[in-house]
C-alpha positions as CSV (number, residue, x, y, z in Angstrom):
1,M,57.4,125.5,165.2
2,A,58.8,122.7,166.2
3,K,57.1,120.2,164.2
4,N,57.5,122.6,160.9
5,R,61.5,121.9,162.1
6,K,60.7,117.5,162.0
7,K,58.9,117.9,158.3
8,G,61.9,120.2,157.0
9,S,64.5,117.5,158.7
10,K,62.8,114.7,156.9
11,S,62.9,116.3,154.0
12,R,66.1,116.8,153.5
13,S,66.3,113.1,155.3
14,K,64.4,111.8,152.0
15,S,66.4,113.8,150.1
16,K,69.8,112.8,150.7
17,K,68.6,109.0,150.9
18,S,67.6,109.9,147.0
19,K,70.8,111.1,145.7
20,K,72.7,108.3,147.4
21,G,70.2,106.3,145.8
22,K,70.9,107.9,142.6
23,K,74.3,107.9,143.0
24,K,74.3,104.0,143.0
25,R,72.3,103.2,140.2
26,S,74.5,105.2,138.4
27,F,77.2,103.7,139.7
28,S,75.8,100.3,138.8
29,V,75.1,101.1,135.2
30,R,78.4,102.4,134.4
31,L,79.5,99.7,136.1
32,L,77.6,97.4,134.1
33,K,78.5,98.9,130.8
34,W,82.1,99.1,131.6
35,L,81.6,95.1,131.9
36,V,80.1,94.5,128.5
37,I,82.3,96.9,126.9
38,L,85.5,95.0,128.5
39,G,83.3,91.4,127.7
40,L,83.1,92.9,124.3
41,W,86.4,94.0,123.9
42,G,87.7,90.1,125.2
43,G,85.6,87.9,123.3
44,I,86.8,89.9,120.5
45,F,90.3,89.5,121.6
46,S,89.7,86.3,122.5
47,V,88.3,85.5,119.0
48,F,91.3,86.5,117.7
49,F,93.7,85.2,119.7
50,L,92.0,81.1,119.2
51,G,91.8,82.4,116.5
52,W,95.9,83.3,115.7
53,F,96.2,79.6,117.7
54,A,93.8,78.0,115.2
55,A,95.4,79.1,111.9
56,E,98.4,76.6,112.6
57,L,96.0,73.8,113.2
58,P,95.4,72.5,109.5
59,D,99.0,72.6,108.8
60,I,99.8,70.8,112.1
61,T,97.1,67.9,111.3
62,Q,98.2,67.5,108.0
63,A,101.8,66.5,109.3
64,A,100.6,64.5,111.8
65,K,103.5,61.9,113.0
66,F,102.6,58.4,112.4
67,E,105.8,57.2,111.0
68,R,108.4,55.7,113.3
69,R,112.1,54.3,112.9
70,P,112.6,50.5,112.3
71,S,113.6,48.6,115.1
72,I,116.6,46.7,114.9
73,T,117.6,43.7,118.2
74,V,120.4,42.1,118.3
75,L,120.9,39.1,119.5
76,A,123.7,37.0,120.9
77,A,124.8,33.3,119.5
78,D,122.3,32.0,121.7
79,G,119.2,34.0,120.7
80,T,119.8,36.2,124.1
81,Q,119.1,39.6,123.5
82,I,121.7,42.1,123.6
83,A,120.2,45.2,122.5
84,R,117.7,47.0,120.6
85,Y,117.4,50.2,118.6
86,G,114.6,52.0,117.2
87,E,111.3,51.9,117.3
88,T,108.9,48.5,117.9
89,K,105.6,48.6,117.3
90,G,103.1,45.4,118.0
91,N,99.5,45.2,115.8
92,M,97.0,47.7,116.1
93,I,94.3,46.7,118.6
94,T,91.3,48.0,120.0
95,V,89.7,48.3,123.3
96,S,87.2,45.6,123.2
97,D,90.6,43.5,122.6
98,L,92.0,44.4,125.6
99,P,91.9,43.2,129.2
100,T,89.7,45.1,131.2
101,D,92.5,45.5,134.3
102,L,94.6,47.1,131.7
103,I,91.8,49.9,130.2
104,N,91.4,50.3,134.3
105,A,94.6,50.3,135.1
106,V,95.7,53.4,132.3
107,L,92.3,55.3,133.3
108,A,93.0,55.4,137.0
109,T,96.4,56.3,136.7
110,E,95.9,58.7,134.1
111,D,92.7,60.0,133.4
112,R,89.5,58.7,135.4
113,R,86.8,61.6,133.8
114,F,88.1,60.1,130.3
115,Y,84.5,58.8,129.6
116,E,82.9,62.3,131.1
117,H,85.0,65.3,129.5
118,P,84.6,66.4,126.2
119,G,88.8,66.7,125.6
120,V,89.5,69.1,128.2
121,D,89.1,68.6,131.9
122,V,88.5,71.7,134.0
123,L,88.0,70.1,136.8
124,G,91.3,67.9,136.4
125,I,93.0,70.7,136.1
126,G,91.4,72.6,138.9
127,R,92.7,69.6,141.0
128,A,96.3,69.7,139.8
129,L,96.7,73.5,140.8
130,V,95.3,72.9,144.4
131,V,98.0,69.5,144.5
132,N,100.4,71.4,143.0
133,A,100.1,74.5,145.1
134,T,100.0,72.9,148.7
135,R,103.2,70.7,147.3
136,G,105.0,73.8,145.9
137,R,105.7,71.7,143.1
138,M,105.1,70.0,139.9
139,V,103.6,66.5,141.3
140,Q,100.1,66.5,139.1
141,G,99.4,67.1,135.2
142,G,96.2,68.2,134.0
143,S,96.5,66.4,130.4
144,T,93.9,64.2,129.3
145,I,94.1,61.1,127.2
146,T,92.8,63.1,124.5
147,Q,95.2,66.1,124.8
148,Q,98.1,63.6,125.3
149,L,96.9,61.9,122.1
150,A,96.6,65.3,120.2
151,K,100.2,66.0,121.4
152,N,102.1,62.2,120.0
153,L,100.2,63.0,116.7
154,F,100.0,66.5,115.9
155,L,102.7,68.3,118.2
156,S,105.9,68.9,119.6
157,Y,107.1,68.3,123.0
158,D,107.6,72.3,123.7
159,R,106.4,73.2,127.1
160,T,105.1,76.6,126.1
161,L,102.0,78.0,126.8
162,K,100.7,78.5,122.8
163,R,101.9,74.9,122.4
164,K,99.6,73.7,125.8
165,I,96.0,75.8,124.4
166,Q,96.8,74.2,120.9
167,E,97.2,70.9,122.3
168,A,93.6,71.5,123.7
169,M,92.1,73.1,120.9
170,L,93.2,70.0,119.3
171,A,92.0,67.5,122.0
172,I,88.3,69.1,121.8
173,W,88.8,68.8,117.7
174,L,89.2,65.2,118.0
175,E,86.5,64.3,120.6
176,R,84.0,65.9,117.8
177,H,85.5,63.2,115.0
178,L,86.1,60.1,117.4
179,S,84.3,58.1,120.1
180,K,86.1,57.6,123.0
181,D,87.0,53.9,122.1
182,Q,88.6,54.9,119.5
183,I,90.6,57.9,121.0
184,L,92.1,55.4,123.7
185,S,92.8,52.8,122.1
186,A,94.8,55.2,118.9
187,Y,96.3,56.7,122.3
188,L,97.5,52.8,123.9
189,N,98.8,51.9,120.0
190,R,101.1,55.0,120.0
191,V,101.9,55.5,123.5
192,Y,106.0,54.8,123.9
193,L,106.4,52.3,126.3
194,G,110.2,52.6,126.9
195,S,113.5,50.3,125.2
196,G,112.1,51.5,122.2
197,I,108.4,50.1,122.4
198,Y,105.1,51.9,121.1
199,G,102.0,50.4,122.1
200,V,100.9,48.2,124.7
201,D,100.8,45.0,122.1
202,A,104.4,45.5,121.6
203,A,105.2,46.5,125.5
204,A,103.4,43.0,126.3
205,K,105.1,41.0,123.9
206,I,108.6,42.3,125.0
207,Y,108.4,42.3,128.2
208,F,106.3,39.7,129.6
209,G,106.4,37.6,126.3
210,K,102.6,36.8,125.6
211,E,99.5,38.8,124.0
212,V,98.4,41.9,125.6
213,Q,95.1,39.8,125.8
214,N,96.4,37.6,128.0
215,I,98.2,39.4,130.2
216,N,97.1,39.7,134.4
217,L,96.5,41.9,136.5
218,R,99.6,42.7,137.6
219,E,101.2,42.9,134.3
220,S,98.4,45.1,132.7
221,A,99.7,47.5,136.4
222,L,103.2,47.5,135.2
223,I,102.3,48.4,131.7
224,A,100.2,51.8,132.7
225,G,103.1,52.5,135.4
226,L,105.5,53.2,132.3
227,L,103.5,55.5,131.1
228,K,104.9,58.2,133.8
229,A,108.6,57.2,133.0
230,P,108.7,55.3,130.7
231,S,112.6,54.7,130.6
232,R,112.7,55.0,134.2
233,Y,110.0,52.3,134.9
234,S,111.2,49.9,132.0
235,P,111.3,46.4,133.5
236,L,114.3,45.5,131.4
237,A,116.2,47.8,132.4
238,N,114.7,49.0,136.5
239,P,112.8,45.6,137.6
240,E,112.7,46.5,141.1
241,L,111.4,49.8,140.3
242,A,108.8,48.5,138.1
243,M,107.7,46.5,140.4
244,Q,107.1,49.1,142.7
245,R,105.9,51.7,140.3
246,S,103.1,48.5,139.5
247,D,102.2,48.6,143.7
248,V,101.0,52.5,142.7
249,V,99.3,51.6,139.7
250,L,97.4,49.1,141.8
251,S,96.6,51.2,145.0
252,A,94.9,54.1,142.3
253,M,93.1,51.2,140.7
254,V,91.5,50.3,144.2
255,D,91.2,54.2,145.5
256,A,89.2,54.3,141.7
257,G,86.9,51.7,142.5
258,Y,88.3,49.4,139.6
259,I,89.4,46.7,141.8
260,T,88.9,45.8,145.1
261,Q,92.5,45.8,147.9
262,K,92.3,42.2,148.2
263,A,92.4,41.7,144.3
264,A,95.6,44.2,144.4
265,D,97.1,42.3,147.1
266,A,97.2,38.7,145.2
267,A,98.1,39.9,141.9
268,P,101.6,38.0,142.0
269,R,105.1,39.8,142.1
270,V,106.8,38.5,139.9
271,I,107.6,40.0,136.5
272,P,107.9,36.7,133.7
273,K,110.9,36.8,131.4
274,P,110.1,36.0,127.8
275,P,112.0,32.9,126.5
276,G,114.9,33.6,124.5
277,K,115.0,37.5,125.2
278,K,117.0,38.3,128.4
279,K,119.1,41.0,128.4
280,I,122.7,40.3,129.6
281,T,125.1,43.2,130.7
282,N,125.4,46.3,130.0
283,E,129.1,46.2,128.3
284,A,127.9,44.3,125.6
285,G,126.3,47.1,124.2
286,Y,129.9,48.3,123.1
287,F,129.5,45.1,121.1
288,A,126.1,46.0,119.9
289,D,127.1,49.5,118.7
290,W,129.6,47.7,116.9
291,V,127.5,45.7,115.3
292,L,124.9,48.4,114.7
293,S,128.0,50.6,112.9
294,N,128.7,47.7,110.2
295,L,125.2,47.3,109.1
296,D,124.7,49.6,106.3
297,E,127.8,48.0,104.3
298,I,125.6,44.7,104.8
299,I,122.0,45.8,103.3
300,G,122.1,49.7,103.2
301,T,120.0,52.0,105.8
302,P,117.3,49.3,107.2
303,D,113.5,51.1,106.3
304,M,112.1,47.8,108.2
305,D,112.2,46.0,111.6
306,L,115.0,43.5,111.4
307,I,116.3,41.0,113.8
308,V,120.0,40.9,113.7
309,K,121.8,37.2,115.0
310,T,125.5,37.8,115.9
311,T,128.8,36.0,117.1
312,L,128.4,37.1,120.8
313,S,129.2,34.4,123.4
314,P,127.3,35.1,126.9
315,R,129.3,33.0,128.5
316,I,132.6,34.6,127.7
317,Q,131.3,38.2,127.6
318,S,130.3,37.9,131.1
319,K,133.4,36.6,132.0
320,A,135.7,39.2,130.4
321,E,133.4,41.6,131.5
322,L,133.6,40.6,135.4
323,S,137.1,39.9,134.7
324,L,138.3,43.3,133.5
325,A,135.8,45.3,136.5
326,R,136.9,42.9,139.2
327,Q,140.8,43.4,138.8
328,L,140.0,47.2,138.0
329,N,138.0,47.6,141.0
330,E,140.6,46.1,143.0
331,K,144.1,47.5,141.8
332,G,142.9,50.3,140.0
333,T,144.2,53.0,141.9
334,A,147.2,51.5,143.0
335,L,148.0,51.0,138.9
336,G,147.1,54.0,138.0
337,A,144.4,52.8,135.6
338,S,141.3,53.9,135.1
339,Q,140.2,52.1,132.0
340,G,140.4,48.5,130.5
341,A,139.2,47.3,127.0
342,V,139.0,43.3,126.2
343,L,138.2,41.8,122.7
344,V,138.0,37.8,122.3
345,M,137.7,36.2,118.8
346,R,137.6,33.1,116.9
347,P,140.5,32.2,114.7
348,D,138.5,32.5,111.7
349,G,137.6,36.4,112.8
350,A,134.3,35.5,114.5
351,V,133.9,38.5,117.4
352,V,132.9,36.6,120.3
353,A,133.3,39.2,123.1
354,M,134.4,42.6,123.5
355,V,134.2,45.4,126.1
356,G,135.1,48.6,125.0
357,G,135.4,49.8,128.8
358,K,134.9,49.6,132.3
359,D,131.1,51.2,131.8
360,R,129.0,52.2,129.1
361,N,126.9,54.1,131.3
362,D,129.8,56.2,132.0
363,S,131.6,56.1,128.5
364,Q,130.3,54.9,125.0
365,F,133.6,55.4,123.1
366,N,134.4,52.1,122.4
367,R,137.8,51.4,123.3
368,A,138.1,47.8,121.4
369,T,137.2,49.3,118.5
370,Q,137.9,53.4,118.0
371,A,140.9,53.6,120.3
372,L,144.7,53.8,118.4
373,R,146.4,53.3,121.4
374,P,150.6,52.1,120.9
375,P,150.9,48.3,121.7
376,G,154.3,48.6,123.1
377,S,156.1,44.6,122.9
378,A,152.9,43.1,121.6
379,F,153.9,44.2,118.4
380,K,157.2,42.9,118.1
381,P,155.3,39.4,116.6
382,V,155.4,41.1,113.4
383,V,159.2,41.9,112.8
384,F,159.9,38.1,114.2
385,L,157.0,37.2,111.6
386,T,159.2,39.2,108.7
387,A,162.5,37.7,109.6
388,L,161.1,33.8,109.7
389,E,159.4,34.6,106.2
390,K,162.9,36.4,105.4
391,G,165.0,32.6,106.2
392,W,165.6,33.6,109.6
393,S,165.2,30.6,112.2
394,S,164.1,30.7,116.1
395,N,167.9,29.7,116.5
396,S,169.4,32.2,114.7
397,P,172.1,35.0,116.4
398,I,170.9,38.4,117.0
399,L,173.0,41.1,119.7
400,D,171.1,42.4,122.8
401,A,173.8,45.2,123.4
402,P,173.5,48.9,123.6
403,I,173.1,50.8,120.5
404,T,175.8,53.8,120.0
405,Q,174.9,54.5,116.5
406,G,172.6,56.9,114.9
407,E,169.8,58.9,116.1
408,Y,167.4,56.7,117.9
409,R,168.9,54.4,120.6
410,P,166.3,53.1,123.2
411,G,167.4,50.6,125.7
412,N,166.2,47.4,127.4
413,F,163.9,47.2,130.2
414,A,166.2,47.8,134.0
415,D,169.1,48.3,131.3
416,K,170.0,44.8,131.4
417,Y,171.5,43.3,127.8
418,Y,171.9,39.5,127.1
419,G,174.9,39.9,124.4
420,D,174.7,37.0,121.9
421,T,171.1,35.4,122.0
422,T,168.6,33.8,120.0
423,L,165.7,35.2,118.3
424,E,163.7,32.8,120.5
425,Q,165.1,34.1,123.6
426,A,164.8,38.1,122.0
427,L,161.2,37.6,121.9
428,A,160.4,35.4,124.9
429,L,162.3,37.7,127.0
430,S,161.3,40.7,125.4
431,M,164.4,42.4,124.3
432,N,163.9,45.7,122.9
433,T,167.7,46.6,121.8
434,A,168.1,42.8,119.7
435,T,164.6,43.7,118.3
436,V,165.1,47.1,116.6
437,R,168.8,45.3,115.4
438,L,166.5,42.5,113.7
439,M,164.2,45.1,112.3
440,K,167.0,47.1,110.7
441,E,168.4,43.6,109.4
442,V,164.8,43.1,107.7
443,G,163.8,46.5,106.9
444,V,161.3,48.6,108.5
445,T,159.0,48.6,104.6
446,A,158.6,44.7,104.8
447,V,157.4,44.9,108.1
448,I,155.2,47.3,107.9
449,N,154.3,45.1,104.7
450,N,153.4,42.4,106.6
451,A,151.4,44.2,109.1
452,K,149.1,45.5,106.4
453,K,149.1,41.8,105.4
454,I,147.6,40.5,108.7
455,G,145.3,43.0,109.3
456,I,146.6,46.1,110.6
457,T,145.3,49.3,109.1
458,S,146.4,51.8,111.1
459,D,148.9,54.3,109.8
460,L,152.4,52.6,111.1
461,Q,155.3,55.3,110.9
462,P,158.4,53.9,109.2
463,D,161.4,54.3,111.5
464,L,162.7,52.0,114.0
465,S,160.3,52.4,116.7
466,L,157.8,50.6,115.4
467,A,159.7,47.6,116.3
468,L,158.5,48.8,120.1
469,G,155.1,49.8,118.9
470,S,155.4,53.1,118.8
471,S,152.9,53.7,116.6
472,G,148.8,53.8,117.7
473,I,146.9,50.6,116.4
474,S,143.4,49.8,117.4
475,M,142.6,46.4,119.7
476,L,140.4,44.9,116.8
477,E,143.3,45.2,114.5
478,M,145.8,43.9,116.7
479,T,143.1,40.7,117.3
480,T,143.0,40.0,114.2
481,A,146.6,40.1,112.8
482,Y,147.1,37.4,116.0
483,S,144.4,35.4,115.1
484,T,146.0,35.0,111.4
485,L,148.5,33.7,113.6
486,A,146.4,31.5,115.2
487,N,144.7,30.3,112.3
488,G,147.9,28.8,110.8
489,G,148.7,32.0,108.1
490,F,145.3,32.4,106.4
491,S,143.4,35.6,105.8
492,V,140.9,36.9,109.0
493,T,138.3,39.2,108.2
494,P,136.8,40.2,111.9
495,Y,132.8,39.7,111.3
496,A,129.7,39.9,114.2
497,I,126.9,39.5,112.2
498,E,125.5,35.7,110.9
499,A,121.9,36.2,109.6
500,I,120.1,39.5,109.2
501,E,116.1,38.4,109.1
502,E,112.8,39.9,109.4
503,P,110.7,39.6,112.8
504,N,108.5,37.1,110.7
505,G,111.3,35.2,109.9
506,H,112.2,36.2,106.3
507,L,116.4,36.0,105.9
508,L,117.8,38.8,104.4
509,Y,121.4,38.1,104.5
510,A,123.3,35.1,106.0
511,R,126.7,35.2,106.0
512,K,129.2,32.6,104.0
513,P,132.5,31.7,104.9
514,L,135.3,32.0,102.3
515,K,136.0,28.3,100.6
516,P,138.6,27.9,100.1
517,H,140.3,30.0,102.8
518,P,142.9,32.4,101.7
519,V,146.7,31.7,102.5
520,I,148.9,35.4,103.3
521,L,151.5,33.6,105.6
522,D,154.2,30.7,105.0
523,G,152.8,28.3,107.1
524,R,156.3,27.1,108.4
525,A,157.5,30.7,109.3
526,V,153.7,31.0,111.6
527,D,154.5,27.4,113.0
528,T,158.1,28.6,114.4
529,L,156.7,31.6,115.5
530,T,153.8,30.2,117.5
531,L,156.3,28.0,119.1
532,M,158.2,31.2,120.0
533,M,155.1,32.6,121.3
534,Q,154.9,29.8,123.3
535,R,158.2,30.1,125.4
536,V,156.9,34.3,126.2
537,I,154.4,32.4,128.7
538,T,155.9,29.4,129.9
539,Q,159.4,30.7,129.6
540,G,159.4,34.3,129.4
541,T,157.3,38.0,130.9
542,G,154.1,36.3,129.9
543,Q,154.1,34.0,132.6
544,Q,150.7,35.1,134.4
545,A,149.3,34.2,131.4
546,R,150.4,30.3,131.9
547,L,147.5,28.1,131.0
548,P,147.5,24.3,131.3
549,F,147.3,23.8,127.8
550,P,149.3,25.5,124.5
551,A,148.8,28.8,124.3
552,S,151.0,31.5,122.9
553,G,150.9,35.6,124.0
554,K,153.0,38.6,123.9
555,T,153.5,41.3,126.5
556,G,153.3,44.9,125.5
557,T,153.7,48.0,127.4
558,S,154.0,51.3,125.7
559,Q,156.4,54.0,126.4
560,D,156.0,55.5,130.2
561,Y,153.7,52.8,131.3
562,R,150.8,54.9,129.1
563,D,149.7,51.8,127.7
564,A,149.3,47.8,129.3
565,W,148.5,44.8,127.0
566,F,148.2,40.9,126.9
567,I,147.2,39.2,123.4
568,G,147.6,35.7,122.8
569,F,145.7,32.7,121.9
570,T,144.9,29.2,121.2
571,D,143.4,26.9,118.6
572,E,140.6,28.0,119.5
573,L,140.6,31.6,120.5
574,V,141.9,34.8,120.7
575,A,141.7,37.5,122.8
576,A,143.4,40.8,123.5
577,V,143.9,43.1,127.7
578,W,144.5,46.3,127.9
579,L,145.3,48.9,130.7
580,G,145.5,52.3,130.7
581,N,143.8,56.1,130.9
582,D,141.8,58.0,128.4
583,D,143.5,61.0,128.9
584,N,146.8,59.2,128.0
585,S,148.6,59.5,131.3
586,P,151.0,57.3,132.8
587,M,150.3,54.4,134.8
588,K,152.3,53.3,138.4
589,K,154.4,51.2,136.4
590,S,152.1,48.7,135.4
591,T,153.0,46.1,132.9
592,G,151.7,44.3,130.4
593,G,152.7,40.9,132.0
594,A,151.0,41.9,135.0
595,T,147.5,42.5,135.6
596,P,146.3,42.0,131.7
597,A,148.1,38.8,131.7
598,L,145.6,37.7,134.9
599,I,142.8,38.9,133.1
600,W,143.8,37.4,129.8
601,R,144.4,33.6,131.6
602,E,140.9,34.0,133.7
603,I,139.4,34.8,130.2
604,M,140.7,31.7,128.5
605,A,140.9,29.1,131.0
606,D,137.0,30.1,131.5
607,A,136.2,29.6,127.8
608,K,138.4,26.4,127.4
609,G,136.5,23.8,125.2
610,V,133.4,26.2,124.4
611,Y,134.5,25.8,120.9
612,R,136.3,23.8,118.3
613,P,139.7,24.3,117.2
614,V,140.1,26.3,113.8
615,R,142.3,23.9,111.5
616,Y,142.4,25.2,108.3
617,R,145.0,22.7,107.1
618,A,144.9,19.0,108.2
619,M,147.2,17.3,110.0
620,G,150.7,16.6,109.5
621,D,150.8,19.2,106.5
622,S,154.0,20.1,105.6
623,K,152.7,23.7,105.9
624,Q,150.8,23.5,108.7
625,G,151.0,26.8,111.0
626,G,149.5,27.6,114.0
627,I,149.4,25.8,117.3
628,G,147.0,23.0,115.9
629,G,150.2,21.8,113.6
630,L,152.6,22.5,117.1
631,L,150.8,20.1,119.5
632,N,152.6,16.8,117.4
633,R,156.0,18.6,117.5
634,L,156.3,20.2,120.8
635,T,159.0,17.3,121.9
636,T,160.9,17.3,118.7
637,S,161.1,21.0,118.0
638,S,165.1,22.0,117.2
639,G,164.0,25.7,118.8
640,N,164.6,24.7,122.5
641,V,167.4,26.9,123.7
642,N,168.9,27.8,126.9
643,L,166.9,31.2,127.9
644,K,168.7,31.5,130.8
645,P,169.7,35.1,130.9
646,K,173.1,36.8,132.6
647,N,173.4,37.5,136.3
648,R,169.5,36.2,137.1
649,N,167.1,34.2,138.3
650,P,165.9,31.6,134.8
651,R,162.4,32.1,136.1
652,D,162.1,35.6,136.6
653,F,161.3,37.4,133.6
654,S,157.7,38.7,134.1
655,H,158.5,42.4,133.8
656,L,161.4,42.1,132.0
657,N,161.4,44.4,129.0
658,D,157.7,44.3,129.0
């Protein structure tokens, strides 16, 4: 009985195991069945999924972006590079043309398995995912050089899943149709390398002044380092950051086995400067922007690379920038002024310096050409010029007293009046009521006509307040008007472009000055006004601008101290300085005879002798106007009147009616 029970027990145990085995096999079969089904559906879905993305590829490849914007390089008068716009592309090169160090530097930082993967590097993607997950942020990318070329040629820079999949598909397509060397060559010819530069050949020429075949290990590392962030690591924009990035590239080359640590340490830590291509300060960009805006009027919309040679003087430009920046940094808060502008022009209209604001990185709005600001008393010479042309003289009497008739009743600074005076004294001390009376005598229309004649194109309000510079006028227009006085009364058109040519030297445009120069003002009137404006500097409101050589000028302060100007000239240069605020808020009683006059004096003193005087008439000509015509008559002028005001120190005019 016991034996039978044992046998029965064993039989039941075997039966249970058999049933369990059948269940396991049944589950495995079902699982395999479902896996096959899911695999089939997954395969079908993948085919349709990839097919959907691939459907756009023919259109994408047909729309490959091989075109580029032409580059425009702007040069100063001495050949110094001011700015570059558009895209600069060098000659097409092949891998066989390039130094081994450059190829290895690119592979070490961008795609070490380039010659091994089929266009998409699965191992590289996996490694990047692990590193990014470990760091908790995007540190590495998995795109191969082939993928980057595909994106460069065919795709936008959208960071979407669809674009990444299409990028991978196009990379595999490129690998099937091109050799590895062809892919690498195409990539290095098209890759963006900062400062509007495309391709390693253009980068070598512009950054180092040499052919790409001749660059050394450090220069190769510098170019390869640009691939991570072209604008940030540009040697022109950030030489220190570019050098630091090149050290990282050299370390990567050592790690990849391309060079030894000894070779990396021996790489020179020097970035060569291309001859004649040194970039000057960023503020000259205001000038370059203005040049570019005028290019269409000369040659139309360019469709080829251009080199534009201009009139800008790096020396005067740098001095203007430094003087303005220093005064604003030191006194801006005390003055209540946050912005400023400077424009320096030759009496023939050639613009040699332009500072359109305190910092172009903060604002590209050009206050020298685009802002319309009331010039205040700096407009008064137009009124006095009109009177002189109508037969008045510097000794002609005019009343400076409160105006009691009419709706417009301006007053003088600090309510100081001088009674019966002369035109010369009224201009030197910037008397408001005397100037308004003079405007009434000569006529508002006549003053506006003269203003238009000498280059002021802004709308001028036809009322008596115009005498005190109430209408908004650009600095470029005011400087042009004063240039007409500086050259003796000849028409002036401001210009900056001397020549335009292609990179191969083919000349497209060369400026031809007008000969003879058109006369628009009476030389005698200009001559007299120039002398009167000298007295502004020597004995009047502009004494802070006084120089050890003849100069004429005028201070200007608009209502509520919103604008402070000084504009003046010699027979070599004309310069305008403005301080104020972009929001038109008042300053803290800042006048044109103070800080603007100091800035003007610094610039003009430093620029003395840089240019020859501009004289359109021979010395001794009875009609000669301007400072050139005054040099031989300063001691015999009949306009030497007593400028002593009533009850006031005769030399204390620096803030009077400015």
